[in-house]
Biopython code that builds the backbone (N, CA, C, O; Angstrom):
import numpy as np
from Bio.PDB.StructureBuilder import StructureBuilder

atoms = [
    (1, "MET", "N", (-217.959, -109.757, -136.991)),
    (1, "MET", "CA", (-218.583, -109.648, -138.246)),
    (1, "MET", "C", (-217.999, -108.501, -138.986)),
    (1, "MET", "O", (-217.678, -107.490, -138.363)),
    (2, "PHE", "N", (-217.838, -108.585, -140.279)),
    (2, "PHE", "CA", (-217.330, -107.548, -141.104)),
    (2, "PHE", "C", (-218.267, -107.292, -142.214)),
    (2, "PHE", "O", (-218.680, -108.244, -142.877)),
    (3, "TRP", "N", (-218.652, -106.027, -142.482)),
    (3, "TRP", "CA", (-219.488, -105.699, -143.598)),
    (3, "TRP", "C", (-218.765, -104.618, -144.413)),
    (3, "TRP", "O", (-218.309, -103.618, -143.859)),
    (4, "CYS", "N", (-218.668, -104.816, -145.668)),
    (4, "CYS", "CA", (-218.073, -103.848, -146.594)),
    (4, "CYS", "C", (-218.982, -103.699, -147.731)),
    (4, "CYS", "O", (-219.140, -104.641, -148.507)),
    (5, "GLY", "N", (-219.618, -102.533, -147.895)),
    (5, "GLY", "CA", (-220.494, -102.356, -149.022)),
    (5, "GLY", "C", (-221.057, -100.921, -148.909)),
    (5, "GLY", "O", (-220.517, -100.060, -148.215)),
    (6, "HIS", "N", (-222.137, -100.726, -149.610)),
    (6, "HIS", "CA", (-222.785, -99.397, -149.679)),
    (6, "HIS", "C", (-223.731, -99.256, -148.470)),
    (6, "HIS", "O", (-224.312, -100.223, -147.979)),
    (7, "GLY", "N", (-223.845, -98.025, -148.032)),
    (7, "GLY", "CA", (-224.756, -97.705, -146.958)),
    (7, "GLY", "C", (-225.504, -96.336, -147.201)),
    (7, "GLY", "O", (-225.091, -95.469, -147.973)),
    (8, "ALA", "N", (-226.589, -96.254, -146.491)),
    (8, "ALA", "CA", (-227.347, -94.970, -146.451)),
    (8, "ALA", "C", (-227.794, -94.869, -144.932)),
    (8, "ALA", "O", (-227.484, -95.735, -144.114)),
    (9, "ARG", "N", (-228.503, -93.812, -144.635)),
    (9, "ARG", "CA", (-228.801, -93.655, -143.277)),
    (9, "ARG", "C", (-229.685, -94.859, -142.856)),
    (9, "ARG", "O", (-230.696, -95.158, -143.491)),
    (10, "ASN", "N", (-229.267, -95.533, -141.765)),
    (10, "ASN", "CA", (-229.924, -96.683, -141.122)),
    (10, "ASN", "C", (-230.087, -97.892, -142.122)),
    (10, "ASN", "O", (-230.983, -98.720, -141.967)),
    (11, "THR", "N", (-229.200, -97.951, -143.130)),
    (11, "THR", "CA", (-229.348, -98.985, -144.151)),
    (11, "THR", "C", (-227.950, -99.503, -144.614)),
    (11, "THR", "O", (-227.011, -98.732, -144.810)),
    (12, "LEU", "N", (-227.872, -100.769, -144.766)),
    (12, "LEU", "CA", (-226.701, -101.373, -145.431)),
    (12, "LEU", "C", (-227.220, -101.952, -146.731)),
    (12, "LEU", "O", (-228.301, -102.541, -146.764)),
    (13, "MET", "N", (-226.443, -101.786, -147.824)),
    (13, "MET", "CA", (-226.864, -102.262, -149.101)),
    (13, "MET", "C", (-225.781, -103.119, -149.753)),
    (13, "MET", "O", (-224.585, -102.892, -149.569)),
    (14, "TRP", "N", (-226.226, -104.088, -150.502)),
    (14, "TRP", "CA", (-225.241, -104.962, -151.198)),
    (14, "TRP", "C", (-225.788, -105.339, -152.588)),
    (14, "TRP", "O", (-226.518, -106.321, -152.724)),
    (15, "GLY", "N", (-225.444, -104.587, -153.571)),
    (15, "GLY", "CA", (-225.871, -104.866, -154.935)),
    (15, "GLY", "C", (-227.348, -104.906, -155.131)),
    (15, "GLY", "O", (-228.049, -103.982, -154.719)),
    (16, "SER", "N", (-227.845, -105.933, -155.739)),
    (16, "SER", "CA", (-229.270, -106.017, -156.050)),
    (16, "SER", "C", (-230.076, -106.781, -154.950)),
    (16, "SER", "O", (-231.282, -106.981, -155.092)),
    (17, "TYR", "N", (-229.409, -107.189, -153.889)),
    (17, "TYR", "CA", (-230.053, -107.865, -152.787)),
    (17, "TYR", "C", (-230.825, -106.855, -151.983)),
    (17, "TYR", "O", (-230.591, -105.651, -152.083)),
    (18, "ASP", "N", (-231.758, -107.356, -151.173)),
    (18, "ASP", "CA", (-232.571, -106.524, -150.303)),
    (18, "ASP", "C", (-231.618, -105.689, -149.328)),
    (18, "ASP", "O", (-230.557, -106.143, -148.901)),
    (19, "ASP", "N", (-232.091, -104.476, -149.039)),
    (19, "ASP", "CA", (-231.348, -103.686, -148.040)),
    (19, "ASP", "C", (-231.485, -104.291, -146.647)),
    (19, "ASP", "O", (-232.485, -104.942, -146.341)),
    (20, "VAL", "N", (-230.497, -104.079, -145.824)),
    (20, "VAL", "CA", (-230.544, -104.527, -144.427)),
    (20, "VAL", "C", (-230.670, -103.263, -143.573)),
    (20, "VAL", "O", (-229.792, -102.401, -143.621)),
    (21, "MET", "N", (-231.731, -103.142, -142.803)),
    (21, "MET", "CA", (-232.048, -101.977, -142.041)),
    (21, "MET", "C", (-231.417, -102.157, -140.640)),
    (21, "MET", "O", (-231.135, -103.264, -140.181)),
    (22, "GLY", "N", (-231.206, -100.929, -139.965)),
    (22, "GLY", "CA", (-230.725, -100.913, -138.626)),
    (22, "GLY", "C", (-231.563, -101.818, -137.718)),
    (22, "GLY", "O", (-231.047, -102.553, -136.875)),
    (23, "SER", "N", (-232.883, -101.730, -137.931)),
    (23, "SER", "CA", (-233.809, -102.567, -137.089)),
    (23, "SER", "C", (-233.536, -104.054, -137.297)),
    (23, "SER", "O", (-233.649, -104.820, -136.340)),
    (24, "ASP", "N", (-233.188, -104.489, -138.479)),
    (24, "ASP", "CA", (-232.839, -105.874, -138.755)),
    (24, "ASP", "C", (-231.603, -106.263, -138.034)),
    (24, "ASP", "O", (-231.526, -107.348, -137.457)),
    (25, "ILE", "N", (-230.633, -105.401, -138.053)),
    (25, "ILE", "CA", (-229.344, -105.727, -137.270)),
    (25, "ILE", "C", (-229.631, -105.747, -135.792)),
    (25, "ILE", "O", (-229.118, -106.620, -135.091)),
    (26, "ASN", "N", (-230.438, -104.815, -135.276)),
    (26, "ASN", "CA", (-230.828, -104.788, -133.876)),
    (26, "ASN", "C", (-231.540, -106.101, -133.456)),
    (26, "ASN", "O", (-231.242, -106.676, -132.409)),
    (27, "LYS", "N", (-232.474, -106.544, -134.293)),
    (27, "LYS", "CA", (-233.132, -107.814, -134.012)),
    (27, "LYS", "C", (-232.209, -108.991, -133.990)),
    (27, "LYS", "O", (-232.264, -109.828, -133.088)),
    (28, "MET", "N", (-231.353, -109.055, -134.990)),
    (28, "MET", "CA", (-230.384, -110.212, -135.167)),
    (28, "MET", "C", (-229.416, -110.224, -133.950)),
    (28, "MET", "O", (-229.218, -111.258, -133.313)),
    (29, "VAL", "N", (-228.842, -109.087, -133.661)),
    (29, "VAL", "CA", (-227.821, -109.069, -132.493)),
    (29, "VAL", "C", (-228.571, -109.283, -131.221)),
    (29, "VAL", "O", (-228.073, -109.999, -130.352)),
    (30, "GLY", "N", (-229.734, -108.714, -131.047)),
    (30, "GLY", "CA", (-230.536, -108.895, -129.813)),
    (30, "GLY", "C", (-230.882, -110.356, -129.617)),
    (30, "GLY", "O", (-230.801, -110.888, -128.509)),
    (31, "LYS", "N", (-231.272, -111.003, -130.719)),
    (31, "LYS", "CA", (-231.580, -112.456, -130.606)),
    (31, "LYS", "C", (-230.359, -113.283, -130.270)),
    (31, "LYS", "O", (-230.418, -114.168, -129.417)),
    (32, "LEU", "N", (-229.195, -112.985, -130.971)),
    (32, "LEU", "CA", (-227.969, -113.693, -130.599)),
    (32, "LEU", "C", (-227.657, -113.533, -129.131)),
    (32, "LEU", "O", (-227.289, -114.507, -128.473)),
    (33, "HIS", "N", (-227.792, -112.332, -128.598)),
    (33, "HIS", "CA", (-227.477, -112.070, -127.211)),
    (33, "HIS", "C", (-228.462, -112.802, -126.328)),
    (33, "HIS", "O", (-228.033, -113.414, -125.350)),
    (34, "SER", "N", (-229.730, -112.780, -126.603)),
    (34, "SER", "CA", (-230.711, -113.430, -125.712)),
    (34, "SER", "C", (-230.549, -114.954, -125.696)),
    (34, "SER", "O", (-230.867, -115.603, -124.700)),
    (35, "GLU", "N", (-230.044, -115.532, -126.824)),
    (35, "GLU", "CA", (-229.793, -116.936, -126.897)),
    (35, "GLU", "C", (-228.345, -117.364, -126.446)),
    (35, "GLU", "O", (-227.910, -118.504, -126.610)),
    (36, "ASN", "N", (-227.637, -116.321, -125.853)),
    (36, "ASN", "CA", (-226.234, -116.617, -125.401)),
    (36, "ASN", "C", (-225.377, -117.199, -126.524)),
    (36, "ASN", "O", (-224.611, -118.132, -126.281)),
    (37, "ARG", "N", (-225.484, -116.676, -127.743)),
    (37, "ARG", "CA", (-224.758, -117.219, -128.878)),
    (37, "ARG", "C", (-223.411, -116.549, -129.035)),
    (37, "ARG", "O", (-222.608, -116.986, -129.859)),
    (38, "TYR", "N", (-223.135, -115.497, -128.269)),
    (38, "TYR", "CA", (-221.784, -114.845, -128.195)),
    (38, "TYR", "C", (-221.527, -114.341, -126.778)),
    (38, "TYR", "O", (-222.421, -114.042, -125.986)),
    (39, "ARG", "N", (-220.243, -114.279, -126.542)),
    (39, "ARG", "CA", (-219.862, -113.597, -125.292)),
    (39, "ARG", "C", (-219.506, -112.170, -125.556)),
    (39, "ARG", "O", (-219.890, -111.267, -124.813)),
    (40, "LYS", "N", (-218.749, -111.964, -126.646)),
    (40, "LYS", "CA", (-218.400, -110.583, -127.106)),
    (40, "LYS", "C", (-218.572, -110.694, -128.624)),
    (40, "LYS", "O", (-218.287, -111.731, -129.224)),
    (41, "LEU", "N", (-219.046, -109.599, -129.229)),
    (41, "LEU", "CA", (-219.299, -109.467, -130.623)),
    (41, "LEU", "C", (-218.681, -108.176, -131.140)),
    (41, "LEU", "O", (-218.967, -107.094, -130.627)),
    (42, "LEU", "N", (-217.825, -108.295, -132.169)),
    (42, "LEU", "CA", (-217.228, -107.176, -132.753)),
    (42, "LEU", "C", (-217.848, -107.083, -134.153)),
    (42, "LEU", "O", (-217.738, -108.013, -134.952)),
    (43, "PHE", "N", (-218.501, -105.950, -134.438)),
    (43, "PHE", "CA", (-219.131, -105.668, -135.703)),
    (43, "PHE", "C", (-218.408, -104.531, -136.388)),
    (43, "PHE", "O", (-218.500, -103.396, -135.921)),
    (44, "VAL", "N", (-217.719, -104.768, -137.434)),
    (44, "VAL", "CA", (-216.909, -103.756, -138.174)),
    (44, "VAL", "C", (-217.690, -103.461, -139.450)),
    (44, "VAL", "O", (-218.024, -104.361, -140.220)),
    (45, "LEU", "N", (-217.973, -102.170, -139.651)),
    (45, "LEU", "CA", (-218.855, -101.763, -140.816)),
    (45, "LEU", "C", (-218.060, -100.766, -141.628)),
    (45, "LEU", "O", (-217.604, -99.752, -141.100)),
    (46, "ASP", "N", (-217.895, -101.037, -142.873)),
    (46, "ASP", "CA", (-217.222, -100.198, -143.869)),
    (46, "ASP", "C", (-218.301, -99.816, -144.890)),
    (46, "ASP", "O", (-218.466, -100.453, -145.930)),
    (47, "ALA", "N", (-219.032, -98.736, -144.538)),
    (47, "ALA", "CA", (-220.138, -98.275, -145.390)),
    (47, "ALA", "C", (-220.445, -96.814, -145.088)),
    (47, "ALA", "O", (-220.232, -96.384, -143.955)),
    (48, "CYS", "N", (-220.919, -96.058, -146.014)),
    (48, "CYS", "CA", (-221.382, -94.707, -145.741)),
    (48, "CYS", "C", (-222.491, -94.744, -144.720)),
    (48, "CYS", "O", (-223.347, -95.628, -144.731)),
    (49, "TYR", "N", (-222.458, -93.788, -143.857)),
    (49, "TYR", "CA", (-223.455, -93.539, -142.814)),
    (49, "TYR", "C", (-223.593, -94.785, -141.869)),
    (49, "TYR", "O", (-224.634, -95.012, -141.252)),
    (50, "SER", "N", (-222.527, -95.539, -141.801)),
    (50, "SER", "CA", (-222.537, -96.764, -140.938)),
    (50, "SER", "C", (-222.736, -96.479, -139.436)),
    (50, "SER", "O", (-223.132, -97.345, -138.656)),
    (51, "GLY", "N", (-222.452, -95.262, -139.089)),
    (51, "GLY", "CA", (-222.688, -94.950, -137.624)),
    (51, "GLY", "C", (-224.090, -95.129, -137.268)),
    (51, "GLY", "O", (-224.350, -95.396, -136.095)),
    (52, "THR", "N", (-225.090, -95.011, -138.181)),
    (52, "THR", "CA", (-226.507, -95.249, -137.859)),
    (52, "THR", "C", (-226.748, -96.688, -137.457)),
    (52, "THR", "O", (-227.632, -96.969, -136.649)),
    (53, "ILE", "N", (-225.963, -97.609, -138.018)),
    (53, "ILE", "CA", (-226.131, -98.998, -137.681)),
    (53, "ILE", "C", (-225.593, -99.258, -136.313)),
    (53, "ILE", "O", (-226.170, -100.035, -135.552)),
    (54, "GLY", "N", (-224.430, -98.584, -135.961)),
    (54, "GLY", "CA", (-223.846, -98.689, -134.634)),
    (54, "GLY", "C", (-224.948, -98.155, -133.612)),
    (54, "GLY", "O", (-225.176, -98.752, -132.560)),
    (55, "GLU", "N", (-225.572, -97.065, -133.965)),
    (55, "GLU", "CA", (-226.582, -96.492, -133.061)),
    (55, "GLU", "C", (-227.770, -97.490, -132.815)),
    (55, "GLU", "O", (-228.355, -97.592, -131.737)),
    (56, "ALA", "N", (-228.050, -98.199, -133.924)),
    (56, "ALA", "CA", (-229.202, -99.185, -133.885)),
    (56, "ALA", "C", (-228.976, -100.306, -132.927)),
    (56, "ALA", "O", (-229.951, -100.826, -132.384)),
    (57, "ILE", "N", (-227.722, -100.732, -132.669)),
    (57, "ILE", "CA", (-227.480, -101.820, -131.698)),
    (57, "ILE", "C", (-226.830, -101.300, -130.445)),
    (57, "ILE", "O", (-226.349, -102.086, -129.628)),
    (58, "GLU", "N", (-226.802, -100.022, -130.274)),
    (58, "GLU", "CA", (-226.233, -99.430, -129.032)),
    (58, "GLU", "C", (-227.055, -99.980, -127.851)),
    (58, "GLU", "O", (-228.283, -100.050, -127.886)),
    (59, "GLY", "N", (-226.278, -100.380, -126.768)),
    (59, "GLY", "CA", (-226.875, -100.874, -125.546)),
    (59, "GLY", "C", (-227.045, -102.369, -125.443)),
    (59, "GLY", "O", (-227.356, -102.882, -124.368)),
    (60, "ILE", "N", (-226.846, -103.087, -126.548)),
    (60, "ILE", "CA", (-226.973, -104.559, -126.444)),
    (60, "ILE", "C", (-225.629, -105.067, -125.834)),
    (60, "ILE", "O", (-224.545, -104.858, -126.377)),
    (61, "PRO", "N", (-225.776, -105.719, -124.714)),
    (61, "PRO", "CA", (-224.558, -106.105, -123.965)),
    (61, "PRO", "C", (-223.598, -106.967, -124.816)),
    (61, "PRO", "O", (-223.999, -107.872, -125.548)),
    (62, "GLY", "N", (-222.310, -106.622, -124.667)),
    (62, "GLY", "CA", (-221.205, -107.452, -125.320)),
    (62, "GLY", "C", (-221.021, -107.100, -126.787)),
    (62, "GLY", "O", (-220.128, -107.648, -127.433)),
    (63, "ALA", "N", (-221.832, -106.208, -127.334)),
    (63, "ALA", "CA", (-221.649, -105.804, -128.776)),
    (63, "ALA", "C", (-220.844, -104.561, -128.848)),
    (63, "ALA", "O", (-221.133, -103.573, -128.174)),
    (64, "LEU", "N", (-219.769, -104.605, -129.715)),
    (64, "LEU", "CA", (-218.893, -103.497, -129.938)),
    (64, "LEU", "C", (-218.925, -103.234, -131.459)),
    (64, "LEU", "O", (-218.818, -104.154, -132.270)),
    (65, "VAL", "N", (-219.080, -101.900, -131.824)),
    (65, "VAL", "CA", (-219.192, -101.600, -133.263)),
    (65, "VAL", "C", (-218.165, -100.597, -133.628)),
    (65, "VAL", "O", (-218.045, -99.540, -133.010)),
    (66, "PHE", "N", (-217.390, -100.950, -134.684)),
    (66, "PHE", "CA", (-216.450, -99.935, -135.314)),
    (66, "PHE", "C", (-217.002, -99.606, -136.677)),
    (66, "PHE", "O", (-217.348, -100.485, -137.466)),
    (67, "THR", "N", (-217.078, -98.303, -136.935)),
    (67, "THR", "CA", (-217.640, -97.902, -138.209)),
    (67, "THR", "C", (-216.734, -97.036, -139.010)),
    (67, "THR", "O", (-215.925, -96.314, -138.427)),
    (68, "ALA", "N", (-216.817, -97.060, -140.328)),
    (68, "ALA", "CA", (-215.959, -96.275, -141.183)),
    (68, "ALA", "C", (-216.445, -94.825, -141.257)),
    (68, "ALA", "O", (-215.720, -93.946, -141.722)),
    (69, "ALA", "N", (-217.671, -94.582, -140.799)),
    (69, "ALA", "CA", (-218.241, -93.233, -140.945)),
    (69, "ALA", "C", (-219.178, -92.962, -139.746)),
    (69, "ALA", "O", (-219.712, -93.891, -139.139)),
    (70, "LEU", "N", (-219.348, -91.763, -139.447)),
    (70, "LEU", "CA", (-220.340, -91.363, -138.409)),
    (70, "LEU", "C", (-221.740, -91.460, -139.062)),
    (70, "LEU", "O", (-221.885, -91.700, -140.261)),
    (71, "ALA", "N", (-222.703, -91.269, -138.248)),
    (71, "ALA", "CA", (-224.140, -91.445, -138.721)),
    (71, "ALA", "C", (-224.495, -90.375, -139.829)),
    (71, "ALA", "O", (-225.445, -90.559, -140.590)),
    (72, "ASN", "N", (-223.767, -89.349, -139.887)),
    (72, "ASN", "CA", (-224.158, -88.249, -140.827)),
    (72, "ASN", "C", (-223.078, -87.992, -141.918)),
    (72, "ASN", "O", (-223.011, -86.898, -142.477)),
    (73, "GLU", "N", (-222.221, -89.035, -142.215)),
    (73, "GLU", "CA", (-221.132, -88.780, -143.199)),
    (73, "GLU", "C", (-220.982, -89.965, -144.087)),
    (73, "GLU", "O", (-221.272, -91.097, -143.699)),
    (74, "PRO", "N", (-220.524, -89.704, -145.291)),
    (74, "PRO", "CA", (-220.122, -90.857, -146.239)),
    (74, "PRO", "C", (-218.719, -91.355, -145.813)),
    (74, "PRO", "O", (-217.975, -90.732, -145.057)),
    (75, "SER", "N", (-218.451, -92.523, -146.373)),
    (75, "SER", "CA", (-217.114, -93.140, -146.280)),
    (75, "SER", "C", (-216.499, -93.195, -147.635)),
    (75, "SER", "O", (-217.109, -93.757, -148.545)),
    (76, "LYS", "N", (-215.363, -92.665, -147.829)),
    (76, "LYS", "CA", (-214.727, -92.532, -149.174)),
    (76, "LYS", "C", (-213.670, -93.615, -149.435)),
    (76, "LYS", "O", (-212.875, -93.979, -148.568)),
    (77, "ALA", "N", (-213.709, -94.108, -150.685)),
    (77, "ALA", "CA", (-212.679, -95.070, -151.102)),
    (77, "ALA", "C", (-211.395, -94.308, -151.315)),
    (77, "ALA", "O", (-211.405, -93.117, -151.625)),
    (78, "ASP", "N", (-210.256, -95.028, -151.140)),
    (78, "ASP", "CA", (-208.883, -94.371, -151.383)),
    (78, "ASP", "C", (-207.911, -95.210, -152.062)),
    (78, "ASP", "O", (-206.782, -94.765, -152.274)),
    (79, "ILE", "N", (-208.263, -96.456, -152.447)),
    (79, "ILE", "CA", (-207.374, -97.299, -153.202)),
    (79, "ILE", "C", (-207.956, -97.694, -154.533)),
    (79, "ILE", "O", (-208.919, -98.460, -154.569)),
    (80, "TYR", "N", (-207.424, -97.215, -155.606)),
    (80, "TYR", "CA", (-208.017, -97.539, -156.956)),
    (80, "TYR", "C", (-207.009, -98.390, -157.704)),
    (80, "TYR", "O", (-205.807, -98.128, -157.677)),
    (81, "ASP", "N", (-207.539, -99.445, -158.392)),
    (81, "ASP", "CA", (-206.747, -100.352, -159.118)),
    (81, "ASP", "C", (-207.029, -99.998, -160.634)),
    (81, "ASP", "O", (-208.116, -100.257, -161.151)),
    (82, "ASN", "N", (-206.036, -99.417, -161.290)),
    (82, "ASN", "CA", (-206.106, -99.059, -162.726)),
    (82, "ASN", "C", (-206.292, -100.244, -163.635)),
    (82, "ASN", "O", (-206.987, -100.156, -164.647)),
    (83, "ASP", "N", (-205.661, -101.379, -163.273)),
    (83, "ASP", "CA", (-205.757, -102.563, -164.181)),
    (83, "ASP", "C", (-207.244, -103.087, -164.144)),
    (83, "ASP", "O", (-207.812, -103.417, -165.185)),
    (84, "MET", "N", (-207.802, -103.146, -163.017)),
    (84, "MET", "CA", (-209.183, -103.691, -162.923)),
    (84, "MET", "C", (-210.242, -102.595, -163.057)),
    (84, "MET", "O", (-211.425, -102.896, -163.213)),
    (85, "ASN", "N", (-209.825, -101.328, -162.998)),
    (85, "ASN", "CA", (-210.718, -100.185, -163.139)),
    (85, "ASN", "C", (-211.809, -100.242, -162.037)),
    (85, "ASN", "O", (-213.006, -100.180, -162.320)),
    (86, "VAL", "N", (-211.348, -100.363, -160.776)),
    (86, "VAL", "CA", (-212.271, -100.461, -159.674)),
    (86, "VAL", "C", (-211.649, -99.901, -158.399)),
    (86, "VAL", "O", (-210.433, -99.986, -158.229)),
    (87, "TRP", "N", (-212.431, -99.344, -157.518)),
    (87, "TRP", "CA", (-212.021, -98.939, -156.177)),
    (87, "TRP", "C", (-211.911, -100.258, -155.328)),
    (87, "TRP", "O", (-212.839, -101.066, -155.340)),
    (88, "LEU", "N", (-210.831, -100.460, -154.632)),
    (88, "LEU", "CA", (-210.632, -101.648, -153.869)),
    (88, "LEU", "C", (-210.930, -101.509, -152.373)),
    (88, "LEU", "O", (-211.364, -102.464, -151.728)),
    (89, "SER", "N", (-210.705, -100.371, -151.855)),
    (89, "SER", "CA", (-210.791, -100.223, -150.432)),
    (89, "SER", "C", (-210.856, -98.761, -150.034)),
    (89, "SER", "O", (-210.753, -97.866, -150.873)),
    (90, "ASN", "N", (-211.028, -98.535, -148.747)),
    (90, "ASN", "CA", (-210.933, -97.156, -148.240)),
    (90, "ASN", "C", (-209.940, -97.156, -147.061)),
    (90, "ASN", "O", (-209.459, -98.208, -146.643)),
    (91, "GLY", "N", (-209.652, -95.977, -146.548)),
    (91, "GLY", "CA", (-208.655, -95.844, -145.526)),
    (91, "GLY", "C", (-209.027, -96.606, -144.275)),
    (91, "GLY", "O", (-208.153, -97.162, -143.610)),
    (92, "PHE", "N", (-210.335, -96.646, -143.932)),
    (92, "PHE", "CA", (-210.801, -97.353, -142.737)),
    (92, "PHE", "C", (-210.451, -98.819, -142.800)),
    (92, "PHE", "O", (-209.821, -99.347, -141.883)),
    (93, "THR", "N", (-210.838, -99.470, -143.839)),
    (93, "THR", "CA", (-210.602, -100.896, -143.973)),
    (93, "THR", "C", (-209.137, -101.216, -144.015)),
    (93, "THR", "O", (-208.648, -102.101, -143.313)),
    (94, "ARG", "N", (-208.450, -100.483, -144.847)),
    (94, "ARG", "CA", (-206.994, -100.624, -144.996)),
    (94, "ARG", "C", (-206.306, -100.504, -143.676)),
    (94, "ARG", "O", (-205.485, -101.354, -143.330)),
    (95, "THR", "N", (-206.607, -99.492, -142.936)),
    (95, "THR", "CA", (-205.970, -99.251, -141.624)),
    (95, "THR", "C", (-206.373, -100.389, -140.643)),
    (95, "THR", "O", (-205.518, -100.924, -139.937)),
    (96, "PHE", "N", (-207.619, -100.738, -140.605)),
    (96, "PHE", "CA", (-208.046, -101.756, -139.701)),
    (96, "PHE", "C", (-207.437, -102.991, -139.955)),
    (96, "PHE", "O", (-207.005, -103.643, -139.005)),
    (97, "ARG", "N", (-207.330, -103.458, -141.247)),
    (97, "ARG", "CA", (-206.652, -104.609, -141.647)),
    (97, "ARG", "C", (-205.193, -104.621, -141.226)),
    (97, "ARG", "O", (-204.686, -105.606, -140.689)),
    (98, "ASP", "N", (-204.551, -103.532, -141.477)),
    (98, "ASP", "CA", (-203.139, -103.370, -141.143)),
    (98, "ASP", "C", (-202.890, -103.499, -139.643)),
    (98, "ASP", "O", (-201.933, -104.156, -139.234)),
    (99, "GLU", "N", (-203.714, -102.895, -138.839)),
    (99, "GLU", "CA", (-203.528, -102.949, -137.413)),
    (99, "GLU", "C", (-203.843, -104.272, -136.759)),
    (99, "GLU", "O", (-203.155, -104.689, -135.827)),
    (100, "ILE", "N", (-204.885, -104.942, -137.244)),
    (100, "ILE", "CA", (-205.123, -106.301, -136.684)),
    (100, "ILE", "C", (-204.095, -107.351, -137.164)),
    (100, "ILE", "O", (-203.922, -108.400, -136.543)),
    (101, "SER", "N", (-203.446, -107.048, -138.243)),
    (101, "SER", "CA", (-202.459, -107.969, -138.747)),
    (101, "SER", "C", (-201.041, -107.825, -138.071)),
    (101, "SER", "O", (-200.193, -108.709, -138.197)),
    (102, "LYS", "N", (-200.832, -106.719, -137.378)),
    (102, "LYS", "CA", (-199.503, -106.407, -136.825)),
    (102, "LYS", "C", (-199.134, -107.520, -135.784)),
    (102, "LYS", "O", (-197.996, -107.988, -135.793)),
    (103, "ASP", "N", (-199.999, -107.918, -134.958)),
    (103, "ASP", "CA", (-199.694, -108.813, -133.876)),
    (103, "ASP", "C", (-200.741, -109.871, -133.732)),
    (103, "ASP", "O", (-201.459, -109.899, -132.732)),
    (104, "PRO", "N", (-200.855, -110.783, -134.744)),
    (104, "PRO", "CA", (-201.863, -111.846, -134.615)),
    (104, "PRO", "C", (-201.703, -112.711, -133.449)),
    (104, "PRO", "O", (-200.587, -113.044, -133.049)),
    (105, "ILE", "N", (-202.784, -113.078, -132.897)),
    (105, "ILE", "CA", (-202.764, -113.974, -131.706)),
    (105, "ILE", "C", (-202.595, -115.459, -132.090)),
    (105, "ILE", "O", (-202.560, -116.323, -131.214)),
]
sb = StructureBuilder()
sb.init_structure("model")
sb.init_model(0)
sb.init_chain("A")
sb.init_seg("    ")
for serial, (resi, resn, name, xyz) in enumerate(atoms, 1):
    if name == "N":
        sb.init_residue(resn, " ", resi, " ")
    sb.init_atom(name, np.array(xyz, "f"), 0.0, 1.0, " ", f" {name:<3s}", serial, name[0])
structure = sb.get_structure()
């Protein structure tokens, strides 16, 4: 799973939609695990304070979380498109994308 959006402590946000709390993610991943719906799960989070979401699912077997930020820090954008007048990405997502694209299976 990949999430790219805004975050706050123990919260993922996406525009005007309802926030997703760490407890929501814990319940979802816990249920997926209990129903044997995955063998291994990679959850990649590009959001400020995304480390708190990683902490929320810590200990669920087979779940691995990569986060753009620790629990107590923001994640900063670093690629700006002047034509569209918008931030496109940050160093975490750019580097993650580049690394997994080097040797596709």
